[in-house]
PADRENNU-494209 format. One record per atom (N, C-alpha, C): residue in one letter; atom name; x, y negated, z negated; residue number from 1. Coordinates in steps of 0.02 Angstrom, whole numbers, always signed. Layout:
REM residues N
+------+------+--------+--------+--------+-----+
| code | site |     c1 |     c2 |     c3 | pos |
+------+------+--------+--------+--------+-----+
|    a |   CA |      X |      Y |      Z | NUM |
...
+------+------+--------+--------+--------+-----+
***
This chain:
REM residues 77
+------+------+--------+--------+--------+-----+
| code | site |     c1 |     c2 |     c3 | pos |
+------+------+--------+--------+--------+-----+
|    r |    N |   +128 |   +587 |   +611 |   1 |
|    r |   CA |   +189 |   +616 |   +587 |   1 |
|    r |    C |   +220 |   +663 |   +639 |   1 |
|    k |    N |   +177 |   +697 |   +676 |   2 |
|    k |   CA |   +203 |   +741 |   +728 |   2 |
|    k |    C |   +240 |   +701 |   +781 |   2 |
|    n |    N |   +212 |   +643 |   +800 |   3 |
|    n |   CA |   +245 |   +600 |   +849 |   3 |
|    n |    C |   +312 |   +575 |   +823 |   3 |
|    r |    N |   +314 |   +557 |   +760 |   4 |
|    r |   CA |   +376 |   +532 |   +730 |   4 |
|    r |    C |   +429 |   +587 |   +731 |   4 |
|    m |    N |   +409 |   +648 |   +713 |   5 |
|    m |   CA |   +456 |   +704 |   +713 |   5 |
|    m |    C |   +481 |   +717 |   +784 |   5 |
|    a |    N |   +436 |   +715 |   +833 |   6 |
|    a |   CA |   +457 |   +726 |   +902 |   6 |
|    a |    C |   +505 |   +671 |   +925 |   6 |
|    a |    N |   +491 |   +609 |   +906 |   7 |
|    a |   CA |   +535 |   +553 |   +925 |   7 |
|    a |    C |   +605 |   +561 |   +895 |   7 |
|    l |    N |   +608 |   +592 |   +837 |   8 |
|    l |   CA |   +672 |   +604 |   +805 |   8 |
|    l |    C |   +707 |   +667 |   +831 |   8 |
|    g |    N |   +672 |   +703 |   +875 |   9 |
|    g |   CA |   +701 |   +764 |   +903 |   9 |
|    g |    C |   +698 |   +823 |   +856 |   9 |
|    e |    N |   +657 |   +818 |   +805 |  10 |
|    e |   CA |   +650 |   +872 |   +756 |  10 |
|    e |    C |   +600 |   +924 |   +782 |  10 |
|    q |    N |   +623 |   +986 |   +788 |  11 |
|    q |   CA |   +580 |  +1039 |   +815 |  11 |
|    q |    C |   +553 |  +1084 |   +759 |  11 |
|    n |    N |   +584 |  +1085 |   +702 |  12 |
|    n |   CA |   +563 |  +1130 |   +647 |  12 |
|    n |    C |   +499 |  +1104 |   +616 |  12 |
|    r |    N |   +454 |  +1150 |   +601 |  13 |
|    r |   CA |   +391 |  +1132 |   +568 |  13 |
|    r |    C |   +405 |  +1127 |   +493 |  13 |
|    t |    N |   +384 |  +1072 |   +463 |  14 |
|    t |   CA |   +396 |  +1061 |   +392 |  14 |
|    t |    C |   +330 |  +1041 |   +358 |  14 |
|    d |    N |   +331 |  +1037 |   +292 |  15 |
|    d |   CA |   +273 |  +1013 |   +254 |  15 |
|    d |    C |   +254 |   +942 |   +273 |  15 |
|    y |    N |   +302 |   +906 |   +300 |  16 |
|    y |   CA |   +291 |   +836 |   +318 |  16 |
|    y |    C |   +232 |   +828 |   +366 |  16 |
|    v |    N |   +221 |   +876 |   +409 |  17 |
|    v |   CA |   +166 |   +872 |   +457 |  17 |
|    v |    C |   +107 |   +918 |   +439 |  17 |
|    d |    N |   +112 |   +953 |   +384 |  18 |
|    d |   CA |    +58 |   +998 |   +363 |  18 |
|    d |    C |     -3 |   +957 |   +341 |  18 |
|    p |    N |    -61 |   +967 |   +371 |  19 |
|    p |   CA |   -120 |   +927 |   +354 |  19 |
|    p |    C |   -140 |   +930 |   +280 |  19 |
|    e |    N |   -134 |   +987 |   +250 |  20 |
|    e |   CA |   -151 |   +993 |   +178 |  20 |
|    e |    C |   -101 |   +954 |   +135 |  20 |
|    q |    N |    -38 |   +956 |   +153 |  21 |
|    q |   CA |    +13 |   +918 |   +117 |  21 |
|    q |    C |     -1 |   +843 |   +123 |  21 |
|    v |    N |    -19 |   +821 |   +183 |  22 |
|    v |   CA |    -34 |   +751 |   +195 |  22 |
|    v |    C |    -94 |   +730 |   +153 |  22 |
|    k |    N |   -146 |   +771 |   +151 |  23 |
|    k |   CA |   -206 |   +756 |   +109 |  23 |
|    k |    C |   -187 |   +748 |    +36 |  23 |
|    q |    N |   -144 |   +793 |    +11 |  24 |
|    q |   CA |   -123 |   +789 |    -59 |  24 |
|    q |    C |    -83 |   +725 |    -72 |  24 |
|    e |    N |    -40 |   +706 |    -26 |  25 |
|    e |   CA |     -1 |   +645 |    -34 |  25 |
|    e |    C |    -47 |   +584 |    -36 |  25 |
|    i |    N |    -98 |   +584 |     +6 |  26 |
|    i |   CA |   -145 |   +528 |     +8 |  26 |
|    i |    C |   -184 |   +524 |    -57 |  26 |
|    l |    N |   -207 |   +581 |    -83 |  27 |
|    l |   CA |   -243 |   +582 |   -146 |  27 |
|    l |    C |   -199 |   +557 |   -204 |  27 |
|    e |    N |   -137 |   +579 |   -206 |  28 |
|    e |   CA |    -91 |   +557 |   -258 |  28 |
|    e |    C |    -80 |   +482 |   -253 |  28 |
|    a |    N |    -71 |   +456 |   -192 |  29 |
|    a |   CA |    -60 |   +384 |   -183 |  29 |
|    a |    C |   -121 |   +345 |   -206 |  29 |
|    r |    N |   -181 |   +368 |   -187 |  30 |
|    r |   CA |   -242 |   +333 |   -208 |  30 |
|    r |    C |   -250 |   +331 |   -283 |  30 |
|    r |    N |   -234 |   +387 |   -316 |  31 |
|    r |   CA |   -237 |   +389 |   -389 |  31 |
|    r |    C |   -188 |   +339 |   -420 |  31 |
|    l |    N |   -128 |   +338 |   -394 |  32 |
|    l |   CA |    -77 |   +291 |   -419 |  32 |
|    l |    C |    -99 |   +219 |   -409 |  32 |
|    f |    N |   -123 |   +203 |   -349 |  33 |
|    f |   CA |   -145 |   +135 |   -335 |  33 |
|    f |    C |   -202 |   +114 |   -381 |  33 |
|    t |    N |   -248 |   +160 |   -393 |  34 |
|    t |   CA |   -304 |   +146 |   -438 |  34 |
|    t |    C |   -280 |   +134 |   -509 |  34 |
|    r |    N |   -236 |   +179 |   -532 |  35 |
|    r |   CA |   -210 |   +173 |   -601 |  35 |
|    r |    C |   -172 |   +108 |   -610 |  35 |
|    m |    N |   -133 |    +88 |   -560 |  36 |
|    m |   CA |    -92 |    +28 |   -565 |  36 |
|    m |    C |   -131 |    -35 |   -545 |  36 |
|    r |    N |   -192 |    -25 |   -521 |  37 |
|    r |   CA |   -234 |    -81 |   -497 |  37 |
|    r |    C |   -202 |   -119 |   -439 |  37 |
|    w |    N |   -171 |    -81 |   -395 |  38 |
|    w |   CA |   -139 |   -110 |   -336 |  38 |
|    w |    C |   -190 |   -112 |   -279 |  38 |
|    p |    N |   -190 |   -165 |   -241 |  39 |
|    p |   CA |   -235 |   -167 |   -182 |  39 |
|    p |    C |   -211 |   -120 |   -128 |  39 |
|    v |    N |   -256 |    -99 |    -87 |  40 |
|    v |   CA |   -240 |    -55 |    -31 |  40 |
|    v |    C |   -256 |    -92 |    +33 |  40 |
|    i |    N |   -211 |    -92 |    +79 |  41 |
|    i |   CA |   -220 |   -126 |   +143 |  41 |
|    i |    C |   -222 |    -74 |   +199 |  41 |
|    d |    N |   -275 |    -74 |   +237 |  42 |
|    d |   CA |   -280 |    -30 |   +295 |  42 |
|    d |    C |   -241 |    -62 |   +352 |  42 |
|    v |    N |   -186 |    -31 |   +370 |  43 |
|    v |   CA |   -142 |    -59 |   +421 |  43 |
|    v |    C |   -150 |    -24 |   +489 |  43 |
|    s |    N |   -199 |    +21 |   +493 |  44 |
|    s |   CA |   -205 |    +62 |   +554 |  44 |
|    s |    C |   -218 |    +22 |   +617 |  44 |
|    r |    N |   -250 |    -34 |   +613 |  45 |
|    r |   CA |   -264 |    -74 |   +673 |  45 |
|    r |    C |   -236 |   -145 |   +667 |  45 |
|    r |    N |   -183 |   -152 |   +628 |  46 |
|    r |   CA |   -153 |   -218 |   +618 |  46 |
|    r |    C |    -82 |   -219 |   +643 |  46 |
|    s |    N |    -62 |   -276 |   +667 |  47 |
|    s |   CA |     +9 |   -285 |   +686 |  47 |
|    s |    C |    +49 |   -295 |   +622 |  47 |
|    i |    N |   +114 |   -290 |   +628 |  48 |
|    i |   CA |   +157 |   -301 |   +570 |  48 |
|    i |    C |   +150 |   -372 |   +544 |  48 |
|    e |    N |   +138 |   -420 |   +589 |  49 |
|    e |   CA |   +130 |   -490 |   +569 |  49 |
|    e |    C |    +65 |   -499 |   +529 |  49 |
|    e |    N |    +11 |   -466 |   +552 |  50 |
|    e |   CA |    -53 |   -471 |   +516 |  50 |
|    e |    C |    -47 |   -438 |   +447 |  50 |
|    t |    N |    -12 |   -383 |   +444 |  51 |
|    t |   CA |     -2 |   -349 |   +380 |  51 |
|    t |    C |    +38 |   -392 |   +332 |  51 |
|    a |    N |    +92 |   -422 |   +358 |  52 |
|    a |   CA |   +134 |   -466 |   +317 |  52 |
|    a |    C |    +94 |   -526 |   +292 |  52 |
|    a |    N |    +51 |   -554 |   +334 |  53 |
|    a |   CA |     +9 |   -611 |   +313 |  53 |
|    a |    C |    -39 |   -590 |   +258 |  53 |
|    e |    N |    -67 |   -531 |   +264 |  54 |
|    e |   CA |   -114 |   -506 |   +212 |  54 |
|    e |    C |    -77 |   -495 |   +146 |  54 |
|    i |    N |    -18 |   -466 |   +149 |  55 |
|    i |   CA |    +22 |   -456 |    +89 |  55 |
|    i |    C |    +39 |   -523 |    +57 |  55 |
|    t |    N |    +59 |   -571 |    +97 |  56 |
|    t |   CA |    +75 |   -638 |    +72 |  56 |
|    t |    C |    +14 |   -670 |    +39 |  56 |
|    n |    N |    -44 |   -664 |    +70 |  57 |
|    n |   CA |   -106 |   -691 |    +40 |  57 |
|    n |    C |   -122 |   -657 |    -26 |  57 |
|    l |    N |   -117 |   -591 |    -28 |  58 |
|    l |   CA |   -130 |   -555 |    -91 |  58 |
|    l |    C |    -82 |   -577 |   -145 |  58 |
|    y |    N |    -18 |   -584 |   -128 |  59 |
|    y |   CA |    +32 |   -605 |   -176 |  59 |
|    y |    C |    +17 |   -676 |   -202 |  59 |
|    n |    N |     +3 |   -721 |   -156 |  60 |
|    n |   CA |    -11 |   -790 |   -177 |  60 |
|    n |    C |    -73 |   -794 |   -221 |  60 |
|    n |    N |   -125 |   -756 |   -204 |  61 |
|    n |   CA |   -185 |   -754 |   -246 |  61 |
|    n |    C |   -170 |   -726 |   -315 |  61 |
|    w |    N |   -129 |   -673 |   -317 |  62 |
|    w |   CA |   -109 |   -643 |   -381 |  62 |
|    w |    C |    -70 |   -693 |   -423 |  62 |
|    k |    N |    -23 |   -729 |   -390 |  63 |
|    k |   CA |    +18 |   -779 |   -425 |  63 |
|    k |    C |    -25 |   -835 |   -453 |  63 |
|    e |    N |    -73 |   -859 |   -413 |  64 |
|    e |   CA |   -118 |   -912 |   -436 |  64 |
|    e |    C |   -161 |   -888 |   -494 |  64 |
|    s |    N |   -184 |   -827 |   -491 |  65 |
|    s |   CA |   -224 |   -798 |   -545 |  65 |
|    s |    C |   -184 |   -793 |   -609 |  65 |
|    r |    N |   -121 |   -772 |   -604 |  66 |
|    r |   CA |    -78 |   -769 |   -663 |  66 |
|    r |    C |    -66 |   -838 |   -693 |  66 |
|    a |    N |    -55 |   -887 |   -650 |  67 |
|    a |   CA |    -42 |   -955 |   -673 |  67 |
|    a |    C |   -104 |   -983 |   -708 |  67 |
|    a |    N |   -163 |   -969 |   -680 |  68 |
|    a |   CA |   -225 |   -993 |   -710 |  68 |
|    a |    C |   -237 |   -959 |   -778 |  68 |
|    t |    N |   -222 |   -895 |   -782 |  69 |
|    t |   CA |   -230 |   -858 |   -845 |  69 |
|    t |    C |   -182 |   -886 |   -897 |  69 |
|    a |    N |   -120 |   -898 |   -877 |  70 |
|    a |   CA |    -70 |   -926 |   -923 |  70 |
|    a |    C |    -91 |   -995 |   -947 |  70 |
|    a |    N |   -116 |  -1036 |   -901 |  71 |
|    a |   CA |   -138 |  -1104 |   -919 |  71 |
|    a |    C |   -197 |  -1101 |   -967 |  71 |
|    g |    N |   -242 |  -1054 |   -956 |  72 |
|    g |   CA |   -299 |  -1045 |  -1000 |  72 |
|    g |    C |   -280 |  -1023 |  -1069 |  72 |
|    s |    N |   -231 |   -980 |  -1075 |  73 |
|    s |   CA |   -210 |   -956 |  -1140 |  73 |
|    s |    C |   -170 |  -1010 |  -1177 |  73 |
|    e |    N |   -135 |  -1053 |  -1141 |  74 |
|    e |   CA |    -99 |  -1108 |  -1173 |  74 |
|    e |    C |   -146 |  -1160 |  -1202 |  74 |
|    s |    N |   -202 |  -1174 |  -1165 |  75 |
|    s |   CA |   -248 |  -1224 |  -1189 |  75 |
|    s |    C |   -289 |  -1198 |  -1248 |  75 |
|    a |    N |   -292 |  -1132 |  -1257 |  76 |
|    a |   CA |   -330 |  -1104 |  -1312 |  76 |
|    a |    C |   -291 |  -1106 |  -1377 |  76 |
|    t |    N |   -226 |  -1118 |  -1372 |  77 |
|    t |   CA |   -186 |  -1120 |  -1434 |  77 |
|    t |    C |   -177 |  -1189 |  -1460 |  77 |
+------+------+--------+--------+--------+-----+
***
């Protein structure tokens, strides 16, 4: 975040770069992802293309799972 602020030419210190604020944001995000049952992708060592491929795979798997669940519930009726 400090690098991003510097690249934008921002010199003022804000909560955006405060380590405690960042920790709180991460905790809140993890709680939300857990509650919503959303997958988490570590993108720290991935290219944008690798990240996009992973998201596409997760989406396709989710879609197939929903279709299988729907097919299963239709055959039960």
